[in-house]
C-alpha positions as CSV (number, residue, x, y, z in Angstrom):
1,M,9.3,-2.6,-28.6
2,K,6.3,-0.4,-29.3
3,T,6.3,2.8,-27.2
4,E,3.4,5.2,-26.6
5,T,5.1,8.5,-27.0
6,A,7.5,10.2,-29.4
7,F,9.9,10.7,-26.6
8,E,10.3,7.0,-25.9
9,V,10.3,6.2,-29.6
10,E,13.2,8.6,-30.0
11,L,14.9,7.3,-26.9
12,E,14.7,3.7,-28.1
13,R,16.0,4.7,-31.6
14,N,19.0,6.4,-30.2
15,L,19.8,3.5,-27.9
16,S,19.5,1.0,-30.8
17,E,21.9,3.1,-32.8
18,Q,24.2,3.2,-29.8
19,K,24.1,7.0,-29.6
20,F,24.5,6.8,-25.8
21,E,25.8,10.4,-25.4
22,T,22.8,11.7,-27.2
23,V,20.5,9.8,-24.9
24,L,22.3,11.2,-21.8
25,E,22.1,14.7,-23.1
26,T,18.3,14.2,-23.8
27,L,17.8,13.1,-20.2
28,K,19.7,16.0,-18.8
29,T,17.6,18.6,-20.8
30,P,15.5,20.6,-18.3
31,E,12.3,20.7,-20.4
32,N,12.1,16.9,-20.3
33,D,12.2,16.7,-16.5
34,T,8.4,16.7,-16.0
35,Y,7.7,14.0,-18.6
36,I,10.6,11.8,-17.3
37,G,9.3,12.2,-13.7
38,T,5.8,11.2,-14.7
39,N,6.8,8.2,-16.9
40,L,10.0,7.1,-15.1
41,W,9.0,3.5,-14.8
42,N,8.4,3.2,-18.6
43,I,11.5,5.0,-19.4
44,I,13.7,2.8,-17.2
45,N,12.1,-0.2,-18.6
46,T,12.7,1.0,-22.2
47,V,16.3,1.6,-21.5
48,C,17.0,-1.7,-19.7
49,L,15.0,-3.8,-22.2
50,T,16.5,-2.2,-25.3
51,L,20.1,-2.6,-24.0
52,K,19.4,-6.2,-23.1
53,T,17.5,-7.5,-26.0
54,K,19.7,-5.9,-28.7
55,D,22.9,-6.7,-26.8
56,L,24.1,-3.1,-27.2
57,I,26.8,-2.9,-24.4
58,Q,29.9,-4.3,-26.0
59,N,32.9,-2.8,-24.0
60,E,33.9,-0.9,-20.9
61,D,33.2,2.5,-22.5
62,D,29.6,1.4,-23.2
63,V,29.3,0.2,-19.6
64,D,30.5,3.5,-18.3
65,I,28.1,5.7,-20.4
66,C,25.1,3.3,-19.9
67,R,25.8,3.4,-16.2
68,K,25.6,7.2,-16.3
69,I,22.3,7.0,-18.2
70,L,20.7,4.8,-15.5
71,L,22.2,6.8,-12.6
72,N,20.6,9.9,-14.0
73,L,17.2,8.1,-14.1
74,V,17.3,6.4,-10.7
75,D,17.8,9.8,-9.0
76,R,14.3,10.9,-10.1
77,G,11.8,8.4,-8.6
78,N,10.7,6.4,-5.6
79,P,13.5,4.0,-4.7
80,R,11.3,0.9,-4.4
81,E,9.6,1.6,-7.7
82,V,13.0,2.2,-9.4
83,I,14.3,-1.1,-8.0
84,V,11.4,-3.0,-9.5
85,A,11.8,-1.2,-12.8
86,L,15.5,-2.0,-12.9
87,M,15.0,-5.6,-12.0
88,E,11.9,-6.3,-14.2
89,D,14.0,-7.5,-17.1
90,A,17.1,-8.5,-15.2
91,D,16.2,-12.2,-14.7
92,S,18.8,-13.0,-17.3
93,F,21.7,-10.7,-18.4
94,K,22.7,-10.7,-22.1
95,N,26.4,-10.4,-21.2
96,H,28.7,-9.5,-18.4
97,F,28.8,-5.8,-19.5
98,H,25.1,-5.6,-19.1
99,F,25.4,-7.1,-15.6
100,S,28.1,-4.5,-14.6
101,A,26.2,-1.5,-16.0
102,L,23.3,-2.2,-13.6
103,L,25.4,-2.6,-10.4
104,D,25.9,1.1,-9.5
105,P,22.3,2.2,-10.3
106,L,21.0,-0.7,-8.1
107,K,23.5,0.2,-5.3
108,K,22.5,3.9,-5.4
109,T,18.8,3.0,-5.2
110,L,19.2,0.5,-2.4
111,L,21.2,3.0,-0.4
112,K,18.1,5.3,-0.4
113,V,16.1,2.8,1.6
114,P,18.3,1.9,4.6
115,G,15.5,1.1,7.0
116,K,13.3,-1.1,4.8
117,R,15.8,-2.7,2.6
118,G,15.6,-6.4,3.5
119,K,13.3,-7.8,0.8
120,S,14.7,-5.5,-1.9
121,L,18.3,-6.5,-1.0
122,E,17.5,-10.2,-1.1
123,W,15.7,-9.9,-4.4
124,V,18.6,-8.0,-6.0
125,L,21.3,-10.3,-4.6
126,S,19.4,-13.4,-5.7
127,T,19.1,-12.1,-9.2
128,L,22.8,-11.0,-9.4
129,N,23.9,-14.3,-7.9
130,A,21.9,-16.3,-10.4
131,H,24.0,-14.7,-13.2
132,I,27.2,-15.5,-11.4
133,Q,26.1,-19.2,-11.1
134,T,25.9,-19.4,-14.9
135,L,29.6,-18.4,-15.4
136,P,31.5,-21.1,-17.3
137,L,33.9,-23.3,-15.4
138,P,37.6,-23.4,-16.3
139,E,38.8,-26.2,-18.5
140,D,39.7,-29.3,-16.4
141,A,42.9,-30.0,-18.3
142,D,44.7,-32.3,-15.8
143,L,47.0,-29.4,-14.9
144,Q,49.2,-29.9,-11.8
145,G,51.9,-27.9,-10.0
146,D,53.1,-24.7,-11.8
147,E,51.0,-25.8,-14.9
148,K,48.0,-24.4,-13.1
149,M,49.3,-20.9,-13.7
150,L,48.0,-21.4,-17.2
151,L,44.5,-21.2,-15.8
152,D,44.9,-17.4,-15.5
153,A,44.7,-17.2,-19.3
154,D,41.6,-19.4,-19.5
155,P,38.7,-17.3,-20.9
156,A,36.3,-18.8,-18.3
157,V,38.6,-17.6,-15.4
158,M,39.0,-14.2,-17.0
159,D,35.2,-13.8,-17.3
160,T,34.8,-14.9,-13.6
161,N,37.5,-12.4,-12.5
162,Y,35.6,-9.6,-14.3
163,V,32.2,-10.4,-13.0
164,V,33.1,-11.1,-9.3
165,S,35.4,-8.1,-9.1
166,N,32.6,-5.8,-10.2
167,Y,30.1,-7.6,-7.9
168,L,32.5,-7.2,-5.0
169,K,32.4,-3.4,-5.3
170,F,28.6,-3.6,-5.2
171,I,28.2,-6.0,-2.2
172,D,31.1,-4.5,-0.1
173,T,29.2,-1.3,0.3
174,F,26.4,-3.0,2.1
175,V,28.8,-5.1,4.1
176,E,30.6,-2.0,5.4
177,E,27.2,-0.6,6.5
178,V,26.8,-3.4,9.1
179,S,30.4,-4.3,9.8
180,F,31.5,-4.3,13.4
181,E,34.0,-1.6,12.7
182,T,31.4,0.8,11.3
183,L,28.9,0.1,14.0
184,S,31.5,0.6,16.7
185,K,31.5,4.3,15.7
186,K,27.7,4.7,16.0
187,E,25.8,5.2,19.2
188,D,22.4,4.3,17.9
189,Y,21.2,1.8,15.4
190,Y,18.5,-0.9,14.9
191,A,20.1,-4.1,16.0
192,D,17.4,-6.3,14.4
193,R,17.8,-4.6,11.0
194,V,21.6,-4.9,11.2
195,E,21.4,-8.6,12.1
196,H,18.9,-9.2,9.3
197,Q,21.1,-7.5,6.7
198,R,24.2,-9.4,7.9
199,E,22.5,-12.7,7.5
200,I,21.3,-11.8,4.0
201,L,24.9,-10.8,3.0
202,Q,26.5,-13.8,4.6
203,R,24.2,-16.2,2.8
204,F,24.7,-14.7,-0.7
205,I,28.4,-14.4,-0.3
206,L,28.7,-18.0,0.9
207,I,26.8,-19.2,-2.1
208,L,29.7,-17.9,-4.2
209,F,32.1,-20.3,-2.5
210,D,30.3,-23.1,-4.4
211,R,30.2,-21.5,-7.8
212,P,32.4,-20.0,-9.0
213,F,35.2,-20.3,-6.3
214,L,35.0,-24.1,-5.7
215,Y,36.1,-24.8,-9.3
216,Q,39.0,-22.4,-9.3
217,D,42.6,-22.7,-8.3
218,L,42.8,-21.1,-4.9
219,H,46.0,-22.8,-3.6
220,V,49.1,-20.8,-2.7
221,E,52.3,-22.9,-1.9
222,L,54.2,-21.8,1.2
223,D,57.7,-20.5,0.5
224,S,56.9,-20.3,-3.2
225,D,57.7,-17.5,-5.6
226,R,54.5,-18.2,-7.5
227,P,52.3,-15.1,-7.3
228,K,48.7,-15.3,-6.2
229,S,46.2,-15.6,-9.0
230,T,43.6,-12.9,-9.4
231,I,40.8,-15.3,-8.5
232,R,42.6,-16.3,-5.3
233,T,43.0,-12.6,-4.3
234,L,39.3,-12.0,-5.0
235,C,38.3,-15.0,-2.9
236,E,40.4,-13.7,0.0
237,T,38.6,-10.4,-0.2
238,Y,35.1,-12.1,-0.2
239,V,36.2,-14.0,2.9
240,K,37.2,-10.7,4.6
241,C,33.7,-9.4,3.7
242,L,32.2,-12.3,5.6
243,F,34.4,-11.7,8.6
244,K,33.4,-8.1,8.8
245,T,30.0,-9.3,9.8
246,C,30.9,-12.4,11.8
247,R,33.3,-12.6,14.7
248,N,33.5,-16.5,14.9
249,V,34.1,-18.2,11.6
250,F,32.4,-21.4,12.7
251,N,29.1,-19.5,13.1
252,L,28.9,-19.3,9.3
253,F,28.3,-23.1,9.2
254,K,24.9,-22.6,10.7
255,Y,23.5,-22.0,7.3
256,E,24.0,-25.6,6.3
257,I,21.4,-26.8,8.8
258,N,19.1,-23.8,8.9
259,P,19.3,-21.8,5.7
260,S,18.3,-18.5,7.1
261,K,14.8,-18.9,8.4
262,S,15.3,-15.4,9.9
263,S,15.4,-14.0,6.4
264,L,11.7,-15.0,6.1
265,K,10.6,-12.6,8.9
266,K,8.2,-9.9,7.8
267,E,9.3,-6.4,7.5
268,A,7.6,-3.3,9.0
269,K,3.9,-2.9,8.5
270,D,4.2,0.2,6.4
271,D,5.9,-1.8,3.6
272,N,2.5,-2.1,1.8
273,N,2.7,0.1,-1.2
274,S,2.1,-1.2,-4.7
275,S,5.8,-1.6,-5.7
276,S,6.6,-3.8,-2.7
277,K,3.6,-6.0,-3.4
278,K,4.8,-6.5,-6.9
279,E,8.2,-7.3,-5.6
280,D,6.9,-9.9,-3.2
281,E,5.1,-11.6,-6.1
282,V,8.3,-11.8,-8.1
283,K,10.4,-12.9,-5.2
284,D,9.8,-16.4,-3.9
285,E,10.7,-16.7,-0.2
286,N,11.6,-20.3,-0.5
287,D,13.7,-19.9,-3.6
288,D,16.6,-22.5,-3.6
289,S,18.9,-19.8,-4.9
290,E,18.9,-18.4,-1.3
291,K,20.1,-21.6,0.3
292,V,23.8,-22.2,0.9
293,P,25.1,-25.3,-0.8
294,T,27.0,-27.7,1.4
295,L,29.8,-27.6,-1.2
296,A,30.2,-23.9,-0.5
297,L,30.8,-24.6,3.2
298,A,33.2,-27.4,2.2
299,N,35.2,-24.9,0.2
300,L,35.1,-22.4,3.1
301,S,36.5,-25.2,5.4
302,Y,39.3,-25.8,2.9
303,L,40.1,-22.0,2.9
304,I,40.1,-22.0,6.7
305,F,42.2,-25.0,7.4
306,V,44.4,-25.4,4.3
307,E,44.9,-21.9,3.1
308,N,44.8,-20.3,6.6
309,I,42.8,-17.4,5.3
310,A,40.6,-17.0,8.4
311,L,43.2,-17.5,11.2
312,D,42.2,-14.3,13.0
313,S,38.5,-15.4,13.1
314,Q,39.1,-19.0,14.0
315,P,38.6,-19.9,17.7
316,F,41.1,-22.4,19.1
317,V,38.7,-24.2,21.5
318,Y,37.9,-27.4,19.5
319,N,40.0,-30.5,19.7
320,H,41.5,-31.9,16.5
321,R,39.4,-35.1,16.5
322,Y,36.2,-33.0,16.7
323,L,37.3,-30.8,13.8
324,F,38.1,-33.9,11.7
325,M,34.8,-35.5,12.4
326,K,32.8,-32.3,11.7
327,N,34.6,-31.8,8.4
328,L,34.6,-35.4,7.2
329,K,31.2,-34.9,5.4
330,Y,32.8,-32.0,3.5
331,I,35.8,-34.0,2.6
332,I,33.6,-36.8,1.2
333,L,31.7,-34.3,-0.9
334,L,34.8,-32.9,-2.3
335,L,36.4,-36.3,-3.1
336,G,33.1,-37.4,-4.7
337,K,33.4,-34.7,-7.5
338,N,35.2,-35.5,-10.7
339,K,36.8,-32.1,-11.1
340,N,40.5,-32.1,-10.5
341,L,40.6,-28.7,-8.7
342,V,37.8,-29.9,-6.4
343,L,39.5,-33.2,-5.7
344,F,42.7,-31.2,-4.8
345,K,40.8,-29.3,-2.1
346,G,39.3,-32.5,-0.7
347,L,42.7,-34.3,-0.5
348,H,44.5,-31.3,1.1
349,L,41.7,-30.7,3.6
350,A,41.8,-34.3,4.7
351,Q,45.6,-34.4,4.9
352,T,45.7,-31.1,6.9
353,L,43.2,-32.2,9.5
354,L,44.7,-35.7,9.8
355,D,48.1,-34.2,10.4
356,R,46.8,-32.6,13.5
357,L,45.5,-35.9,15.0
358,E,47.4,-38.0,17.4
359,E,48.2,-41.6,16.6
360,Y,45.4,-44.0,17.7
361,G,43.1,-40.9,18.0
362,I,40.2,-42.5,16.1
363,A,38.5,-45.3,17.9
364,Y,37.0,-48.3,16.2
365,N,33.5,-47.1,17.2
366,Y,33.7,-44.4,14.6
367,I,35.1,-46.6,11.8
368,E,31.7,-48.3,11.2
369,L,29.9,-45.1,10.8
370,G,28.7,-44.1,7.3
371,D,31.1,-41.2,6.6
372,F,34.1,-43.2,8.1
373,T,33.3,-46.1,5.7
374,E,32.8,-43.9,2.7
375,F,36.0,-41.9,3.2
376,P,38.6,-44.7,2.6
377,R,36.4,-46.0,-0.3
378,L,36.7,-42.6,-2.0
379,L,40.4,-42.3,-1.3
380,M,40.9,-45.7,-3.1
381,K,38.8,-44.5,-6.0
382,V,40.9,-41.4,-6.4
383,A,44.1,-43.4,-6.0
384,I,43.1,-45.8,-8.7
385,F,41.2,-43.7,-11.3
386,S,42.4,-40.1,-11.0
387,S,44.1,-38.8,-14.2
388,I,46.6,-36.8,-12.2
389,E,49.6,-38.6,-10.8
390,T,50.0,-36.3,-7.8
391,H,46.4,-36.9,-6.8
392,R,46.8,-40.6,-7.0
393,K,49.9,-40.5,-4.8
394,M,48.4,-38.1,-2.4
395,A,45.2,-40.2,-2.0
396,V,47.4,-43.2,-1.0
397,Q,49.3,-41.0,1.4
398,V,46.1,-39.7,3.0
399,F,44.8,-43.3,3.4
400,L,48.1,-44.3,5.1
401,S,47.8,-41.2,7.4
402,Y,44.2,-42.0,8.2
403,I,44.8,-45.6,9.1
404,S,47.7,-44.5,11.3
405,K,45.3,-42.4,13.3
406,C,43.0,-45.4,14.1
407,D,43.3,-47.8,17.0
408,W,44.4,-51.4,16.2
409,K,40.9,-52.7,15.9
410,G,40.0,-49.9,13.5
411,R,43.1,-50.6,11.4
412,Y,42.3,-54.2,11.2
413,H,38.8,-53.5,9.9
414,L,40.0,-50.8,7.5
415,I,42.4,-53.2,5.9
416,N,39.6,-55.8,5.6
417,Q,37.3,-53.2,4.1
418,V,39.7,-52.4,1.3
419,L,40.5,-56.0,0.7
420,C,36.9,-57.0,0.4
421,T,35.5,-54.0,-1.5
422,T,38.3,-52.7,-3.7
423,N,38.8,-54.9,-6.8
424,H,42.2,-53.5,-7.6
425,S,45.5,-55.4,-7.3
426,G,47.6,-52.4,-6.3
427,A,45.1,-51.4,-3.5
428,E,44.9,-55.0,-2.2
429,G,48.7,-55.3,-2.3
430,L,48.9,-52.0,-0.3
431,V,46.8,-53.2,2.6
432,I,48.3,-56.7,2.7
433,N,51.7,-55.1,3.1
434,L,50.3,-52.9,5.8
435,Y,49.1,-55.9,7.7
436,K,52.6,-57.4,7.4
437,T,54.1,-54.2,8.8
438,Y,51.7,-54.1,11.8
439,L,52.2,-57.8,12.5
440,N,56.0,-57.4,12.4
441,D,55.8,-54.6,14.9
442,L,53.7,-56.8,17.1
443,L,56.0,-59.8,16.9
444,N,59.0,-57.6,17.6
445,G,57.4,-56.3,20.8
446,S,57.0,-52.7,19.8
447,V,53.2,-53.1,20.0
448,T,51.3,-54.7,22.9
449,D,47.9,-55.0,21.3
450,N,47.4,-58.6,19.9
451,Y,44.5,-57.7,17.6
452,F,46.5,-58.7,14.5
453,L,47.2,-62.2,15.9
454,G,45.1,-65.3,16.6
455,K,41.7,-65.7,15.1
456,N,41.9,-62.3,13.3
457,L,45.1,-63.3,11.5
458,K,43.7,-66.6,10.4
459,L,40.6,-65.0,9.0
460,F,42.7,-62.5,7.2
461,L,45.0,-65.1,5.7
462,K,42.0,-67.1,4.5
463,K,40.8,-64.1,2.5
464,V,44.3,-63.3,1.1
465,Y,45.4,-66.8,0.0
466,V,42.6,-67.5,-2.5
467,L,42.6,-67.3,-6.3
468,K,38.9,-66.7,-7.1
469,E,39.3,-67.7,-10.7
470,G,41.7,-70.5,-10.0
471,V,44.2,-71.4,-12.8
472,E,42.3,-69.0,-15.2
473,T,43.3,-66.0,-13.1
474,D,44.9,-63.1,-15.0
475,I,48.3,-63.3,-13.3
476,L,49.5,-60.1,-14.9
477,E,46.5,-58.1,-13.8
478,H,46.7,-59.4,-10.2
479,S,50.5,-59.4,-10.0
480,D,50.7,-56.7,-7.3
481,R,48.4,-58.6,-4.9
482,I,50.0,-62.0,-5.8
483,M,53.6,-60.8,-5.2
484,T,52.7,-59.0,-1.9
485,S,50.8,-62.1,-0.7
486,L,53.8,-64.4,-1.5
487,N,56.2,-62.0,0.2
488,F,53.9,-62.0,3.3
489,L,53.8,-65.8,3.3
490,R,57.6,-66.0,3.0
491,Y,58.0,-63.5,5.9
492,L,55.6,-65.6,8.1
493,L,57.5,-68.8,7.4
494,L,60.9,-67.2,8.1
495,R,59.8,-65.2,11.1
496,D,57.6,-67.8,12.8
497,G,59.3,-71.2,13.0
498,K,57.2,-74.4,12.8
499,D,58.3,-75.2,16.4
500,K,56.8,-71.9,17.7
501,N,53.9,-71.3,15.3
502,V,52.8,-68.1,17.1
503,T,50.9,-66.9,14.1
504,G,49.3,-70.3,13.3
505,V,50.4,-70.0,9.7
506,W,51.7,-73.6,9.7
507,D,48.3,-74.9,10.5
508,L,46.9,-73.2,7.4
509,L,49.6,-74.3,5.0
510,P,47.6,-77.2,3.5
511,A,44.6,-74.9,2.7
512,I,47.0,-72.2,1.4
513,S,48.7,-74.7,-0.9
514,K,45.5,-76.1,-2.3
515,K,43.6,-72.8,-2.8
516,F,46.5,-70.5,-3.7
517,L,49.9,-71.9,-4.4
518,E,48.9,-74.9,-6.6
519,P,46.5,-73.0,-8.9
520,L,49.0,-70.1,-9.0
521,S,51.8,-72.4,-10.2
522,T,49.5,-73.8,-13.0
523,G,48.3,-70.3,-13.9
524,L,51.8,-69.1,-14.2
525,D,52.7,-71.9,-16.6
526,L,49.6,-71.1,-18.7
527,S,50.2,-67.4,-18.7
528,R,53.9,-67.7,-19.6
529,A,53.1,-70.1,-22.4
530,H,50.5,-67.7,-23.8
531,Y,52.7,-64.6,-23.7
532,K,55.6,-66.5,-25.3
533,Q,53.3,-67.6,-28.1
534,V,52.2,-64.0,-28.6
535,A,55.8,-62.8,-28.8
536,K,56.6,-65.6,-31.3
537,D,53.6,-64.6,-33.5
538,N,54.6,-61.0,-33.4
539,E,58.2,-61.8,-34.5
540,E,56.8,-63.8,-37.4
541,N,54.5,-61.0,-38.4
542,A,57.4,-58.5,-38.2
543,R,59.4,-60.6,-40.7
544,N,56.5,-60.8,-43.1
545,K,55.5,-57.1,-43.1
546,A,57.3,-53.9,-43.8
547,K,59.0,-52.3,-40.7
548,G,56.6,-50.0,-38.8
549,S,53.5,-51.0,-40.7
550,I,52.4,-53.9,-38.5
551,D,48.7,-53.7,-37.6
552,S,48.8,-55.1,-34.1
553,T,46.8,-54.5,-31.0
554,V,47.3,-54.7,-27.3
555,T,44.5,-55.0,-24.7
556,V,44.9,-52.8,-21.5
557,N,42.2,-52.9,-18.8
558,N,39.8,-54.4,-21.3
559,E,40.4,-51.6,-23.8
560,M,41.8,-52.4,-27.3
561,W,44.7,-50.3,-28.4
562,P,45.1,-50.6,-32.2
563,N,48.3,-50.2,-34.3
564,V,50.7,-50.5,-31.4
565,P,54.3,-49.9,-32.5
566,P,56.3,-53.2,-32.7
567,Q,59.0,-52.1,-30.2
568,F,56.4,-50.9,-27.7
569,Q,54.5,-54.2,-27.9
570,K,57.8,-56.1,-27.5
571,D,58.5,-54.1,-24.3
572,L,55.1,-54.9,-22.9
573,L,55.6,-58.6,-23.6
574,D,59.1,-58.6,-22.1
575,K,57.8,-56.9,-18.9
576,A,55.0,-59.4,-18.6
577,L,57.4,-62.3,-18.8
578,L,59.7,-60.7,-16.3
579,T,56.8,-60.3,-13.9
580,F,56.1,-64.0,-14.3
581,D,59.7,-64.8,-13.5
582,M,59.7,-62.7,-10.4
583,I,56.5,-64.4,-9.1
584,E,58.0,-67.8,-9.9
585,S,61.1,-66.9,-8.0
586,I,59.2,-66.0,-4.8
587,L,56.9,-69.0,-5.2
588,S,59.9,-71.3,-5.4
589,R,61.4,-69.8,-2.2
590,V,58.1,-70.3,-0.4
591,R,58.0,-73.9,-1.4
592,E,61.5,-74.4,-0.1
593,L,60.5,-73.0,3.3
594,F,57.8,-75.7,3.5
């Protein structure tokens, strides 16, 4: 950078050579005071730009001495001009140390303008938050249980800890200024300025609950010896900052609908000097970085209801169904993300809120609404495709809990929704078995609602007892649905005699036999013959090739696995044949009952 004076040339040279102590001594020399005061803007700009472009701050010692250099400078000029000078090249930080070095000088300067701080504070927080949003996310390594303790050693988590802990010291100063405890000790203050600063702080703190906190492990097991992670402790502290300025936790959710229009109010008329005009040009009032992401509020909801962080600030005036309905949109957002730590939050938030609901608490009228339709679909998606076993099991458990909270009409339609929209044998088998359980309760007299009988039962059976691909159906792939369907049919024939026919199943037997049982029997024979031939071919190949060198493949879910070990392939074929035998056994029993 070309400078206009020997002083600034010398200053830049010493900075470039990392002679920070020399720079500090030069600034403290009395004979330089006049020149520094006259050219303060240029000098601050030279220091900040040189440190940034040449990436000179490399460790904590550098941070400390560079902070002292900047603190010495910010004491000398007009606070508003100093803020603009500090922020002029701060749109992107070279590294986290550069970010940390600017925090104390910015804080000291902002504290000098308590009455007219609004725009300046927004600008500074927006710039600092933008850097935090660029922090790398931890590796999504399918960790579960105590394995997640390994995240503490993830470089991305360590970087996040460093940055947000330094940022906390900065922002907490301004939170304390307008906290209820601080103001309770003051007799006079400007209520409008206090409320404006509170809203600014609330918005920018809430943004952090999207990135970085949403993608971190924030869970603490009850009655567990596992210590809290550093990121969890920091998150708790940020939540406490929020509640220093907000008595009712649910008031924070207003930012989802109205992202701080009050922040766009104009400040006092005397805020018209040249530095504030330049600041207004740089700061876009409608910048998206000021808006609170809905995912941030979803994470806050998780912290409130699952982690119980905000119990003291949570009013107990809302019924459980209302809370579930209000949070369902957040649950859907969390379940829709493919990050395991985010999915974890969605599943636990759903389970916690459902546990509070009474049985039959959700009427059918709600089931047909958009969010209520999307919720079970996403649960099934997690249960089928999640790479983490505990997530898959929990998704099934949450679905079972959800359906148990619906009335009988709602349960019937949920079962049909899964059956018609989820092309997965395990999920279809699950809801078929659920129908059987509910029907059994009805026939035994423990349920008085007849919604699962009559026309509704017949419609359901017609959907279940169909092989769409006829004799060419992949029996192994659809084995869960087929076995559950056969067991259901066997139950109906045993439980409801032909002389009673309460369920009407005997009237449907000709159609069931034609569309399901007969093609199933033929398909079984074809599948068994095919797998036996494959087993025979493999045995012949094994005799002709050296042990362990067989180039064989197995197809799983339409994916080809090459070079499968012979014993593993033999086990797969044996299990397939065993599955066919089990289906054949149940099918034979059903035929006997005819």
